[in-house]
VOTORMAR-196086 format. One line per 5 residues: their letters; for each residue x, z, y of N, C-alpha, C. Coordinates in Angstrom, 1 decimal, decimal comma. Atoms other than C-alpha are relative to their C-alpha. Layout:
// VOTORMAR-196086
A) X:Z:Y:X:Z:Y:X:Z:Y; ...
***
This chain:
// VOTORMAR-196086
MARQR) -0,6:1,5:-0,2:102,3:-4,6:201,0:-0,2:-0,6:-1,2; 0,7:0,9:1,0:100,2:-5,7:198,1:-1,3:-0,8:0,7; 1,0:0,2:-1,1:97,5:-5,5:200,6:0,2:-1,0:0,8; -0,6:1,1:-1,2:99,4:-7,7:203,1:0,4:-1,4:-0,8; 0,2:1,6:1,0:100,2:-10,5:200,4:-1,1:-0,6:0,0
VHNRR) 1,8:0,5:0,4:96,6:-10,4:199,8:-0,2:-0,6:1,2; 0,0:0,5:-0,9:95,9:-10,6:203,2:0,5:-1,6:0,8; -0,7:1,2:-0,4:98,6:-13,3:204,3:-0,9:-1,1:-1,1; 0,5:0,9:1,0:97,1:-15,4:201,2:-1,1:-0,6:0,5; 1,3:0,1:-0,6:94,3:-15,5:202,7:-0,5:-0,7:1,3
AGRGS) 0,2:0,4:-1,5:94,9:-16,3:206,2:0,9:-1,6:-0,6; -0,6:1,1:0,4:97,0:-19,0:204,5:-0,9:-0,9:-0,1; 1,0:0,8:0,6:94,2:-20,3:202,7:-0,7:-0,6:1,4; 0,6:0,7:-0,7:92,5:-20,9:205,5:0,7:-1,1:1,2; -0,8:0,8:-0,8:95,1:-22,8:207,3:0,2:-1,4:-0,7
SGGGA) -0,5:0,8:0,6:95,5:-25,2:204,5:-0,4:0,1:-1,4; 0,8:-0,2:1,4:93,3:-26,1:201,4:0,5:0,0:-1,3; -0,4:-0,1:1,4:95,9:-26,8:198,8:0,8:1,5:-0,3; -0,5:-1,1:-0,1:97,7:-23,7:200,0:-1,0:1,2:-0,1; 1,0:-1,2:0,8:94,5:-22,0:199,5:0,2:0,8:-1,2
SWISY) -0,1:0,2:1,2:94,4:-22,6:196,2:0,7:0,8:-0,8; -1,4:-0,8:0,2:97,5:-21,4:195,6:0,0:1,6:0,0; 0,6:-1,0:-0,8:96,7:-18,2:197,4:-0,9:0,9:-0,6; 1,3:-0,7:0,7:93,4:-17,5:195,5:0,6:0,0:-1,2; -0,2:-0,1:1,5:94,9:-18,1:192,1:1,4:1,4:-0,3
SDMMA) -0,9:-1,2:-0,1:98,0:-15,9:193,2:-0,5:1,3:0,3; 0,7:-1,3:-0,1:96,1:-13,0:194,5:-0,9:0,6:-1,6; 0,6:-0,2:1,0:94,0:-13,5:191,4:0,9:0,7:-1,1; -1,5:0,0:1,0:97,4:-13,2:189,1:0,3:1,2:0,7; -0,8:-1,2:-0,4:98,3:-10,3:191,4:-0,8:0,6:-0,3
ALLLM) 0,8:-1,0:0,7:95,2:-8,7:190,7:-0,1:0,3:-1,2; 0,0:0,0:1,6:95,3:-9,3:187,2:1,3:0,9:-0,4; -1,8:-0,4:0,7:98,9:-7,9:186,9:0,0:1,5:0,6; 0,4:-0,9:-0,8:97,5:-5,2:189,4:-0,6:0,9:-1,1; 0,7:-0,9:1,2:95,0:-4,1:186,6:0,8:0,3:-1,2
FVLIL) -0,8:0,0:1,7:97,2:-5,0:183,9:0,7:1,7:-0,1; -0,9:-1,3:-0,2:99,7:-2,1:185,1:-1,0:1,0:0,5; 0,9:-0,8:-0,4:96,8:-0,3:186,4:0,1:0,6:-1,8; -0,1:-0,6:1,6:95,7:-0,1:182,8:1,1:0,3:-0,8; -1,0:-0,2:0,7:98,9:0,0:181,2:0,5:1,3:0,4
SLSLN) -0,2:-1,4:0,1:99,4:3,0:183,2:-0,6:1,1:-0,3; 1,2:-0,5:0,6:96,4:4,4:182,7:0,4:0,4:-1,3; -0,7:0,2:1,0:97,3:3,8:179,3:1,4:0,9:-0,5; -1,7:-0,6:0,1:100,7:4,8:179,7:-0,3:1,6:0,0; 0,4:-1,5:-0,4:99,1:8,2:181,0:-0,4:0,8:-0,7
QYFIM) 0,9:-0,7:1,0:96,8:8,5:178,8:0,7:0,7:-1,4; -0,8:-0,3:1,0:99,3:8,1:176,2:1,0:1,4:-0,3; -1,0:-1,2:-0,3:101,7:10,4:177,4:-0,4:1,6:-0,1; 0,8:-1,9:0,2:99,0:13,1:177,9:-0,4:0,1:-1,4; 0,2:0,2:1,5:98,2:12,2:174,2:1,0:0,5:-0,7
LDTKQ) -1,2:-0,3:0,3:101,9:12,6:173,5:-0,2:1,5:0,3; -0,2:-1,0:-0,2:102,2:15,7:175,2:-0,7:1,1:-0,4; 1,5:-1,3:0,2:98,6:17,5:173,7:0,9:-0,1:-1,5; -0,6:-0,4:1,1:100,4:16,4:170,4:1,1:0,8:-0,5; -1,5:-0,8:0,0:104,0:17,7:171,2:-0,7:1,5:0,3
TELDK) 0,6:-1,4:-0,2:101,8:20,7:172,3:-0,2:0,8:-1,3; 0,6:-0,3:2,1:99,9:20,8:168,7:1,2:0,0:-0,6; -1,0:-0,2:1,1:103,0:20,1:167,1:0,9:0,9:0,4; -1,0:-0,5:-0,2:105,1:22,3:168,6:-0,9:1,6:-0,5; 0,9:-1,2:0,3:102,2:25,2:167,9:0,3:0,2:-1,6
QSALL) -0,6:0,2:1,8:102,7:23,8:164,3:0,9:0,7:-0,5; -0,9:-0,4:0,5:105,9:24,2:164,2:0,3:1,3:0,1; -0,1:-1,3:-0,3:105,9:27,6:165,8:-1,1:0,7:-1,2; 0,6:-0,6:1,4:103,1:28,3:162,9:0,7:0,1:-1,0; -1,2:0,4:1,9:105,4:26,6:160,3:0,7:1,1:-0,1
DTQQT) -1,3:-0,7:0,1:108,0:28,6:161,7:-0,2:1,8:-0,4; 0,4:-0,8:0,2:105,9:31,6:161,5:-0,4:0,4:-1,8; 0,4:0,2:1,4:104,8:30,9:158,0:1,0:0,2:-0,8; -1,1:0,2:0,6:108,2:30,1:157,1:0,6:1,1:-0,3; -0,6:-1,5:0,4:109,4:33,5:158,1:-0,6:0,9:-0,9
ALDEQ) 0,5:-0,9:0,3:106,6:35,1:156,8:0,0:-0,4:-2,0; -0,5:0,7:1,2:107,3:33,0:153,6:1,5:0,4:-0,7; -1,1:-0,6:0,4:111,1:34,0:153,4:-0,2:1,2:0,0; -0,3:-0,9:0,1:110,3:37,2:153,8:-1,0:0,7:-1,6; 0,7:-0,3:1,2:107,8:37,3:151,1:0,8:-0,7:-1,4
ASLLS) -1,1:0,4:1,1:110,3:35,3:149,2:0,9:1,2:-0,9; -1,4:-0,5:0,4:113,0:37,8:149,8:-0,8:1,5:-1,0; 0,3:-1,7:0,5:110,6:40,9:148,9:-0,7:-0,6:-1,4; 0,0:0,6:1,1:109,6:38,2:146,0:1,4:0,6:-1,3; -1,6:-0,4:0,7:113,3:38,5:145,0:0,3:1,4:-0,5
IQQAE) 0,0:-1,3:0,6:113,2:42,2:145,4:-0,5:0,3:-1,5; 1,0:-0,3:1,0:110,2:42,4:143,1:0,6:-0,6:-1,4; -1,1:0,7:1,5:112,3:40,0:140,7:0,7:1,1:-0,7; -0,5:-0,4:0,3:114,6:41,8:141,0:0,1:1,4:-1,1; 0,8:-1,2:0,4:113,2:45,0:140,3:-0,8:0,1:-1,2
LDEKS) 0,5:0,5:1,6:111,3:43,3:137,3:0,9:0,2:-0,7; -1,1:0,3:1,1:114,5:42,3:135,8:0,3:1,3:-0,3; -0,2:-1,2:0,5:115,7:45,9:136,0:-1,3:0,5:-0,9; 1,0:-0,9:0,8:112,5:47,2:134,6:-0,1:-1,0:-1,2; 0,1:0,3:1,2:112,5:44,8:132,1:1,4:0,1:-0,6
AALIV) -1,4:0,1:0,5:116,4:45,3:131,6:-0,2:1,3:-0,6; 0,8:-1,1:0,2:114,9:49,0:131,1:-0,5:0,3:-0,9; 1,5:0,2:1,1:111,9:48,1:129,0:1,0:-0,6:-1,5; -1,0:0,2:1,4:114,8:46,5:126,5:0,6:0,8:-0,5; -0,9:-1,1:0,7:117,0:49,4:126,1:-1,0:0,9:-0,5
VQTDL) 0,5:-0,8:0,4:114,0:51,5:125,8:-0,7:-0,3:-1,3; 0,3:0,4:1,8:112,5:48,9:122,9:1,6:0,1:-0,8; -1,1:-0,1:0,9:116,0:49,0:121,7:0,1:1,1:-0,4; -0,2:-1,0:0,9:116,3:52,5:121,4:-1,6:0,8:-0,5; 1,9:-0,3:0,6:112,1:53,1:120,5:0,4:-0,9:-1,5
ATREE) -0,3:0,7:1,2:113,3:50,4:117,4:1,0:1,3:-0,8; -0,9:-0,3:0,3:116,1:52,5:117,1:-0,6:1,2:-0,9; 0,5:-1,2:-0,1:114,4:55,8:117,0:-1,1:-0,6:-1,4; 1,0:0,6:0,9:111,7:54,1:114,5:0,7:-0,3:-1,1; -0,8:-0,1:1,2:114,3:53,2:112,2:0,4:1,2:-0,7
ELANA) -0,5:-1,4:0,7:115,9:56,6:112,1:-1,5:1,0:-0,3; 1,0:-0,5:0,4:112,2:57,8:112,1:-0,2:-0,4:-1,5; 0,1:1,1:1,2:111,7:55,3:109,0:1,2:0,9:-1,5; -1,1:-0,6:1,0:115,0:56,7:107,4:-0,1:1,4:-0,5; 0,5:-1,7:0,3:113,7:60,6:107,9:-1,1:0,2:-0,8
NTALA) 1,2:-0,1:0,8:110,6:59,8:106,5:0,6:-0,2:-1,5; -0,2:0,1:1,1:112,2:58,5:103,6:0,9:1,2:-0,5; -0,7:-1,7:0,4:114,8:61,5:103,5:-0,6:0,8:-0,5; 0,7:-0,6:-0,2:112,0:63,5:104,0:-0,7:0,0:-1,9; 1,1:0,3:1,0:109,6:61,7:101,2:1,3:0,9:-1,4
TREAE) -0,9:0,1:1,0:113,1:62,1:99,0:0,2:1,9:0,0; -0,2:-0,9:-0,2:113,6:65,6:100,1:-1,3:0,6:-0,8; 1,4:-0,4:0,0:109,9:66,4:99,2:0,1:0,1:-1,7; -0,1:0,2:1,3:110,2:65,1:95,7:1,3:1,0:-0,6; -0,9:-0,9:0,3:113,4:66,7:95,3:-0,5:1,7:-0,5
LAALQ) 0,4:-1,6:-0,1:111,7:70,3:96,5:-1,2:0,1:-1,2; 1,5:0,1:1,0:108,7:69,1:94,1:0,6:0,2:-1,5; -0,7:0,1:1,3:111,2:68,5:91,1:0,6:1,7:-0,2; -0,6:-1,4:0,4:113,0:72,1:92,1:-1,2:1,0:-0,3; 1,3:-1,2:0,3:109,3:73,8:92,2:-0,3:0,1:-1,4
IALGD) 0,6:0,6:1,6:108,6:72,5:88,8:1,2:0,6:-0,6; -1,0:-0,6:1,0:111,9:73,8:87,4:0,2:1,5:0,6; 0,3:-1,2:-0,2:111,6:76,6:89,3:-1,0:1,1:-0,8; 1,5:-0,4:0,6:107,9:77,4:87,7:0,4:0,2:-1,5; -0,5:-0,1:1,2:109,9:76,8:84,5:0,6:1,1:-0,4
KQKAL) -1,1:-1,4:0,1:112,7:79,1:85,0:-1,0:1,3:-0,2; 0,2:-0,6:-0,1:110,2:81,2:86,1:-1,0:1,0:-1,2; 0,6:-0,5:1,9:108,2:81,2:82,7:0,7:0,3:-0,7; -0,8:-0,3:1,1:111,1:81,6:80,9:0,6:1,1:0,4; -0,2:-0,5:-0,2:112,2:84,1:83,2:-1,1:1,8:-0,6
DAATQ) 0,9:-0,6:0,6:108,9:86,1:82,6:0,0:0,5:-1,6; -0,3:-0,6:1,4:109,3:85,5:79,1:0,8:0,9:-0,7; -1,6:-0,6:0,6:113,1:86,9:78,6:-0,8:1,5:0,4; 0,3:-1,4:-0,7:111,5:89,9:81,2:-0,9:0,6:-1,4; 1,2:-0,9:0,7:108,2:90,4:78,7:0,9:0,4:-1,5
ALNDQ) -0,5:-0,7:0,7:111,2:90,2:76,1:0,5:0,8:-0,2; -1,1:-1,6:-0,3:113,6:92,7:77,2:-1,1:1,0:0,0; 0,7:-0,7:0,1:110,6:94,6:77,8:-0,3:0,7:-1,8; -0,1:-0,6:1,7:109,9:94,7:73,9:1,2:0,8:-0,1; -1,1:-1,0:0,6:113,4:95,4:73,3:0,0:1,3:0,3
QAALD) 0,1:-1,3:-0,5:113,4:98,0:75,7:-0,8:0,9:-0,7; 1,1:-0,7:0,0:110,2:99,4:74,6:0,4:0,2:-1,8; -0,1:0,2:1,6:111,4:98,8:70,5:1,3:1,2:0,4; -1,1:-0,2:-0,2:115,1:100,0:71,8:-0,6:2,3:0,2; 0,6:-1,2:-0,1:113,1:103,4:73,1:-0,5:0,3:-1,2
AQTSK) 0,4:-0,6:1,4:111,4:103,9:70,0:1,3:0,1:-0,9; -1,2:-0,1:1,2:114,6:103,3:68,1:0,4:1,6:1,1; -0,6:-1,1:-0,7:116,3:105,9:70,8:-0,9:1,3:-0,5; 0,9:-1,2:0,4:113,5:108,5:70,3:0,3:0,3:-1,5; -0,3:-0,4:1,4:113,9:108,2:66,4:1,6:0,5:0,2
IDDLV) -1,5:-0,7:0,1:117,8:108,5:66,9:0,0:1,4:0,0; -0,1:-1,2:-0,5:117,0:111,6:68,7:-0,2:1,1:-1,0; 0,9:-1,0:0,8:114,2:113,1:66,5:1,4:0,2:-1,2; -0,8:0,4:1,5:117,1:111,7:63,2:1,0:1,3:0,2; -1,5:-0,7:-0,4:120,1:113,5:65,1:-0,3:1,7:0,3
GVRTQ) 0,6:-1,6:0,2:117,8:116,5:65,9:0,0:0,7:-1,2; 0,5:-0,5:1,6:116,5:116,8:62,2:1,3:0,4:-0,2; -1,0:-0,5:0,7:120,0:116,7:60,8:0,5:1,2:0,7; -1,1:-1,3:-0,4:121,5:119,2:63,2:-0,9:1,2:-0,3; 0,8:-0,5:0,4:118,6:121,4:62,4:0,0:0,3:-1,8
IIQDL) -0,6:-0,1:1,0:119,4:120,7:58,6:1,1:1,3:-0,2; -1,0:-0,4:0,4:122,9:121,7:58,8:0,1:1,3:0,4; -0,4:-0,9:-0,4:122,3:124,3:60,9:-1,0:1,5:-1,2; 0,7:-0,9:0,8:119,4:126,0:58,3:0,9:0,2:-1,4; -0,9:-0,4:0,8:121,9:125,5:55,7:1,6:0,2:-0,2
SAALS) -0,8:-0,9:-0,3:124,5:127,2:57,3:-0,6:1,4:0,1; 0,8:-1,3:-0,5:122,3:130,1:58,0:-0,5:0,6:-1,6; 0,3:0,4:1,2:120,8:129,8:54,4:0,9:0,6:-0,9; -1,3:-0,5:0,8:124,2:130,0:52,6:0,7:1,4:0,5; -0,9:-0,9:-0,9:125,5:132,7:55,2:-1,0:1,4:-0,8
ASSLS) 1,3:-0,9:0,4:122,0:134,7:53,8:0,1:0,8:-1,1; -0,1:0,1:1,5:122,8:134,3:50,4:1,5:0,5:-0,5; -1,4:-0,6:0,5:126,4:135,6:50,4:0,9:-1,6:-0,5; -0,9:0,7:0,7:127,5:132,2:49,2:1,1:-1,0:1,0; -0,4:0,3:-0,6:130,6:131,0:50,6:0,7:-1,6:0,4
AMVDP) -0,5:1,4:0,1:130,6:127,2:50,5:-0,4:-0,5:1,9; -0,3:0,3:-1,2:131,5:125,6:53,8:-1,0:-1,6:0,2; 0,6:1,3:0,0:129,1:122,7:55,3:0,5:-0,6:1,1; -0,6:0,9:-0,7:130,6:119,9:57,1:-0,9:0,3:1,6; 0,9:0,1:-1,6:129,0:120,6:61,0:-0,3:-1,7:0,1
QTGDI) 0,4:1,0:0,0:128,7:117,0:61,4:-0,9:-1,2:-0,3; 0,8:0,3:1,5:127,6:116,0:58,1:-1,1:0,6:-0,7; 0,5:-0,9:1,1:126,4:118,3:56,6:0,2:0,2:-1,2; -0,8:-0,4:1,0:128,5:117,9:53,5:0,3:1,2:-0,7; -0,7:-1,5:0,3:129,0:120,5:51,1:0,7:0,1:-1,1
LLDSA) -0,8:0,2:1,0:132,0:120,6:49,2:0,5:1,5:-1,1; -0,1:-1,1:1,6:132,5:122,8:45,5:1,1:0,1:-0,4; -1,4:0,0:1,2:135,6:123,4:43,7:-0,4:-0,5:-1,4; 0,3:0,4:1,0:135,0:121,4:40,9:0,8:0,9:-1,5; -0,5:-0,7:1,0:137,5:123,9:38,8:-1,2:1,2:-0,3
VFFET) 1,1:-1,3:0,6:134,5:126,5:38,6:-1,1:-0,4:-0,4; 1,1:0,1:0,9:132,4:124,2:36,9:0,4:-0,7:-1,1; -0,3:0,4:1,3:134,4:122,3:34,5:1,5:0,3:-0,3; -1,9:0,3:0,6:137,7:122,6:32,1:0,4:-1,4:0,4; -1,2:1,0:-0,2:140,3:120,1:32,6:-0,6:-1,3:-0,9
NSDKI) 0,7:1,5:0,6:138,8:116,7:31,5:-0,7:-0,2:-0,5; 1,5:-0,5:0,2:135,3:118,2:30,9:-1,0:-0,8:1,0; 1,1:0,1:-0,8:132,1:117,1:32,1:-0,8:0,9:-0,2; 0,7:-1,0:0,7:130,6:120,3:30,4:-0,3:1,1:0,9; 0,0:-0,8:-1,0:129,4:122,6:33,2:0,4:1,5:-0,5
RSDGE) -0,3:-1,3:0,6:131,1:126,2:32,6:-1,3:1,0:0,7; 1,1:-0,8:-0,2:129,0:129,1:32,6:0,2:0,8:1,6; -0,1:0,1:-1,6:130,4:130,0:36,1:-0,6:-0,7:0,9; 1,0:1,0:-0,8:129,3:127,2:37,2:-0,9:-0,1:0,2; 1,5:-0,2:0,1:126,2:127,3:36,1:-1,0:1,3:0,8
ALLNR) 0,4:-0,6:-0,5:125,6:130,5:37,6:0,2:-0,1:1,5; -0,2:0,1:-1,2:127,2:129,3:41,0:-1,1:-0,8:0,3; 0,9:1,1:-0,4:124,6:126,5:40,7:-1,4:0,5:0,3; 0,9:-0,4:0,1:122,0:128,5:39,6:-0,7:1,2:1,7; 0,0:-0,6:-1,5:122,6:130,4:43,4:0,1:-0,7:1,0
FIPVY) -0,4:0,6:-1,1:123,6:127,8:45,6:-1,2:-1,4:-0,3; 0,9:0,8:-0,3:120,9:125,1:44,4:-1,4:0,2:0,4; 1,4:-0,3:-1,0:117,6:126,7:45,3:0,3:0,3:1,5; -0,4:0,2:-1,6:119,3:127,5:48,6:0,0:-1,5:0,3; -0,3:1,5:-0,5:120,5:123,9:49,1:-1,7:-0,7:0,1
LGVLL) 1,6:0,7:-0,2:116,8:122,5:48,2:-0,6:0,4:0,8; 1,4:-0,7:-0,6:115,1:125,2:49,3:-0,1:-0,3:1,7; -0,2:-0,1:-1,3:116,3:124,4:52,8:-0,5:-2,2:0,5; 0,3:1,5:0,3:116,3:120,0:51,9:-1,1:-0,4:-0,1; 1,1:0,6:0,7:113,0:120,2:50,3:-1,0:0,5:1,1
QPQYQ) 0,3:-0,7:-1,0:111,3:121,8:53,5:-1,6:-0,9:0,5; 1,0:1,4:-0,7:107,8:120,1:54,1:0,5:-0,8:1,5; -0,2:0,4:-1,0:109,2:119,7:57,7:1,3:-1,0:-0,2; -1,0:0,9:0,6:111,9:117,6:56,3:0,0:-1,2:-0,7; 0,1:1,2:1,4:110,6:115,5:53,7:-0,5:-1,2:0,5
DYLGE) 0,5:0,9:-0,1:109,3:113,1:55,7:1,6:-1,1:0,7; -1,3:0,1:-0,4:112,9:112,6:57,1:1,0:-0,3:-1,1; -0,7:-0,3:0,9:115,0:113,2:53,7:-0,3:-1,6:-0,4; -0,6:1,1:0,6:116,4:109,7:52,5:0,4:0,4:-1,3; -0,7:-0,5:1,3:118,5:110,9:49,5:1,1:1,0:-0,1
IIIEG) -1,0:-1,4:-0,3:120,7:113,7:48,5:1,1:-1,2:-1,7; -1,3:0,2:0,9:123,9:112,8:46,8:0,8:0,7:-0,6; -0,5:-1,5:0,8:126,1:114,7:44,1:1,2:-1,0:-0,1; -1,2:0,5:0,5:129,6:113,1:44,2:0,8:0,7:-0,8; -1,6:-0,6:0,7:132,4:113,7:41,8:1,3:-1,0:0,2
HTDTT) -1,3:0,2:-0,1:136,2:113,6:42,5:0,9:0,5:-0,8; -1,4:-0,3:0,8:139,1:113,7:40,6:1,6:-0,1:0,9; -1,8:0,5:-0,4:143,0:114,3:41,3:0,2:-1,3:-0,5; -0,4:1,5:0,5:145,1:111,4:40,6:0,4:-0,4:-0,8; -1,1:0,1:1,4:146,7:112,3:37,4:-0,8:-1,1:-0,7
GSYMN) 1,1:0,5:1,0:145,4:109,9:34,8:-0,5:-1,5:0,7; 0,4:1,9:-0,7:143,9:105,7:35,2:-1,1:0,9:0,9; 1,0:0,0:-0,5:141,4:104,9:37,7:-1,3:0,5:-0,8; 1,0:0,2:0,5:138,9:104,0:35,0:-0,4:1,3:-0,8; 0,3:-0,6:0,6:139,3:107,1:33,2:-1,0:1,0:0,6
NLKLS) 0,4:-1,4:-0,7:139,0:109,6:36,2:-1,1:-0,9:0,8; 1,2:0,3:-0,6:136,1:107,3:37,4:-1,5:0,6:-1,2; 1,0:-0,6:1,4:134,0:108,2:34,2:-0,3:1,3:-0,1; -0,1:-1,4:-0,1:135,3:111,6:34,3:-1,1:0,4:1,1; 0,8:-0,2:-1,1:133,9:112,0:37,9:-1,4:-0,3:0,1
QNRAL) 1,0:0,4:0,1:131,0:109,9:37,1:-1,2:1,7:-0,4; 0,7:-0,6:1,4:129,9:112,2:34,0:-0,1:1,4:0,6; 0,3:-1,3:-0,4:130,4:115,6:35,8:-0,8:-0,2:1,2; 1,0:0,2:-1,6:128,2:114,5:39,3:-1,3:-0,4:-1,2; 1,3:0,0:0,5:125,7:113,4:36,2:-0,5:1,7:-0,4
SVAAH) 0,2:-1,1:0,6:125,9:116,7:34,8:-0,5:1,2:0,6; 0,3:-1,2:-1,0:125,5:118,7:37,9:-1,7:-0,6:0,5; 1,3:0,8:0,0:122,3:116,1:38,4:-1,0:0,5:-0,3; 0,6:-0,3:1,4:121,3:117,1:35,2:-1,0:1,5:0,2; -0,2:-1,7:-0,1:121,5:121,1:36,2:-1,1:0,0:1,2
CLEMP) 1,0:-0,3:-1,4:119,5:120,4:39,6:-1,5:-0,5:-0,5; 1,2:0,2:0,5:116,7:118,8:38,0:-1,0:1,0:-0,8; 0,3:-1,2:0,9:116,1:121,5:35,3:0,2:1,4:0,6; 0,2:-1,4:-0,7:116,2:124,2:37,7:-1,4:0,3:-0,1; 1,4:-0,4:0,1:112,8:126,3:36,6:-0,6:0,5:1,6
SLSQS) 0,6:-0,5:-1,9:112,6:127,5:40,6:-0,4:-0,8:0,8; 0,5:1,4:-0,6:111,7:123,8:41,6:-1,6:-0,1:-0,4; 1,9:0,0:0,2:107,8:123,5:42,0:0,2:-1,5:-0,8; 0,4:0,9:0,6:106,0:120,4:40,0:0,6:-1,5:1,2; 0,0:0,9:-1,2:106,0:118,1:43,6:1,5:-0,1:0,3
QRKLL) -1,8:-0,2:-0,4:109,8:119,7:44,2:0,6:-1,0:-0,9; -1,0:0,8:1,1:111,2:117,9:40,9:-0,3:-1,5:0,3; 0,9:1,6:-0,2:108,9:114,7:41,7:1,1:-0,6:1,0; -0,7:0,5:-1,4:110,4:114,5:45,1:1,3:0,0:0,2; -2,0:0,2:0,6:114,2:115,0:44,0:0,0:-0,7:-1,1
RSILT) 0,0:1,0:1,5:113,4:112,7:40,8:0,4:-1,3:1,2; -0,2:1,1:-1,2:113,2:109,9:44,1:0,8:-0,2:0,8; -1,4:-0,1:-1,0:116,0:110,8:45,9:1,4:0,4:-0,2; -1,2:0,0:0,3:118,6:112,0:44,2:0,8:-0,8:-1,0; -1,0:0,7:0,6:121,7:110,3:43,2:1,4:0,5:-0,3
ATGRS) -1,3:-0,7:0,7:124,8:111,1:41,0:0,8:-1,3:0,1; -1,3:1,2:0,0:128,1:109,1:41,8:1,4:0,6:0,0; -1,7:-1,0:0,1:131,6:109,7:40,7:0,9:-1,4:0,9; -1,1:0,7:-0,9:134,6:108,5:43,0:1,2:-0,3:-0,9; -1,5:-0,1:1,0:137,5:108,8:40,5:1,2:0,6:1,4
FSDPV) -0,8:-0,1:-0,6:140,2:109,2:42,6:0,3:-0,5:1,7; 0,1:0,7:-1,1:139,6:107,4:45,4:-0,1:0,3:1,4; 0,0:-0,7:-1,5:139,4:109,8:48,3:0,5:1,4:-0,1; -0,7:-1,3:0,1:141,6:112,3:47,4:0,3:1,0:1,0; -0,3:-1,0:-1,0:142,4:115,3:49,3:1,8:0,3:0,6
YNADG) -1,1:-0,5:-0,1:145,9:115,7:51,2:0,4:1,3:0,7; -0,6:-1,5:-0,4:148,2:118,5:52,3:0,7:-0,2:1,1; -0,3:0,3:-1,2:149,4:118,6:55,8:1,6:-1,1:-0,3; -1,4:0,9:0,1:153,0:116,9:54,4:-0,5:-1,7:0,1; 0,4:1,1:0,3:151,1:114,0:53,1:-0,6:-0,5:-1,3
TVNMD) 0,1:0,0:1,6:150,9:114,7:49,5:-1,3:0,5:-0,6; 1,6:0,1:0,1:147,6:114,7:47,4:0,6:1,6:-0,4; 0,5:-1,4:0,2:146,3:118,4:47,2:-1,1:-0,3:-1,1; 0,4:0,5:1,2:145,5:117,8:43,4:-1,3:1,0:-0,1; 1,0:-0,3:0,1:143,2:120,8:43,4:-1,2:0,2:0,9
ASRRV) 0,9:0,2:-1,3:141,3:120,4:46,7:-0,6:-1,3:-0,7; 0,4:1,2:0,4:141,1:116,7:45,1:-1,3:0,0:-1,3; 1,1:-0,5:1,2:138,9:118,1:41,8:-1,1:0,8:0,8; 1,5:-0,4:-1,1:135,4:118,4:43,8:-1,2:-0,5:-0,3; 1,6:0,2:-0,1:131,8:118,4:43,6:-0,2:-0,2:1,5
EFKFS) 0,5:0,2:-1,5:130,2:117,1:47,0:-1,0:0,0:0,3; 1,4:0,2:0,0:126,7:117,8:47,8:0,0:-1,0:1,5; 0,7:0,5:-1,4:125,3:115,1:50,7:-1,3:-0,2:0,2; 1,7:0,6:-0,9:122,2:114,0:52,5:-0,1:-0,7:0,6; 0,3:1,1:-1,0:121,1:111,3:54,0:-1,3:-0,4:0,5
LKDAE) 1,6:0,0:-0,9:118,0:110,7:56,6:0,2:-1,6:-0,3; 0,4:1,3:-0,3:116,1:107,8:56,4:0,2:-0,9:0,7; -0,8:0,7:-1,0:117,5:104,6:58,4:0,6:0,8:0,5; -1,0:-0,2:-0,5:120,3:106,1:58,5:1,2:-0,6:0,2; -1,4:1,1:-0,1:122,8:103,5:58,1:-0,7:-1,1:1,2
MIDEM) 0,4:0,3:-1,0:120,5:101,8:60,7:0,2:0,2:1,0; -0,1:-1,0:-1,1:120,7:104,7:63,0:1,5:0,0:0,1; -0,9:-0,2:0,2:124,5:104,6:61,9:0,7:-1,0:1,2; -0,2:0,7:-0,6:124,8:101,2:63,2:-0,2:-0,3:1,5; 0,6:-0,2:-1,3:122,7:101,4:66,2:1,3:1,1:0,9
NRLLQ) -1,0:-1,4:-0,7:125,3:104,3:67,2:1,3:-0,5:0,5; -1,2:0,7:-0,3:128,2:102,4:67,0:-0,1:-1,3:1,1; 0,1:1,6:-0,7:126,7:99,3:68,7:-0,3:0,8:1,4; 0,3:-0,8:-1,6:125,8:101,7:71,6:1,0:0,6:0,2; -1,5:-0,8:-0,8:129,4:103,5:71,6:1,1:-1,3:0,3
GGSRE) -1,0:1,6:-0,8:131,2:99,7:71,7:-0,9:-0,1:0,8; 0,2:0,9:-1,3:128,8:98,6:74,4:0,2:1,4:1,5; -0,3:-0,7:-0,8:129,5:101,8:76,4:1,6:0,2:0,3; -1,2:0,1:0,2:133,3:101,4:75,6:0,4:-1,3:1,1; -0,5:0,9:-0,9:133,0:97,8:77,0:-0,6:0,2:1,2
Q) 0,2:-0,6:-1,0:131,2:98,9:79,9:1,0:1,0:1,1
***
């Protein structure tokens, strides 16, 4: 159609000069317009092609961005999960750290308590060592005391055995000599009736008394002064006793003088050797008891005849100590 217009315009230009110019201008304008349209169409086509290309690229980039966003969302989700796990682990770590701090505090307290116990143990060990030393010392002292006690016990046994043997020997010797004097089986004391020796209120030995003493004393001293007893013999005592008639002082003097008379007669015995006489002088004692130790009848009255007497006694060395130990031992036995 455009071409028809151009052709018509050309035909018209041939028929008329003014009309031809106009047609030529119109054609030129139409051509320019056509060219413009073509160029515009081309430009629009290029633009739309470029727009489609850009849109395609944009779609691809959008798709890629969506993919990346999805991946990013997944990573964010994973990161969120990891963050949650990390938070849980952090919370657990805090719990563990708190527990560890508590344990460390408990350990520190335990170490402090242990140090205190160790100090107490060290003090106890020192105290135990001191007590052990004291115990060892006490044990040693006890052993020493036991050794001393054993020695004393042995000595007591020896002395008891000696006393028993002396009493047996005295009884046998008096019996063999036909002397009726009685020997106390526990103490060895021998009682002689003073009426045989002295007149009433007299301290002079009668002849009958001298005869009895001359028979009795050699037998008595012959036993006590034997060599096997000399190391044990501590003392020979002659005791004078009276009845309760008269004053105590008069009887004391009388009993003392009678004991001295008997003692003097013993020392003057011609049968004694010089060594026996010397020994007898060192161990012989004479004492008066007045009526402080009377002899009683069964009804509780004083036996006046029996109270007037002379007693021969002997003691062994350390006898008082031994008697005390025996009393202590007997007392301990009773307490047990």
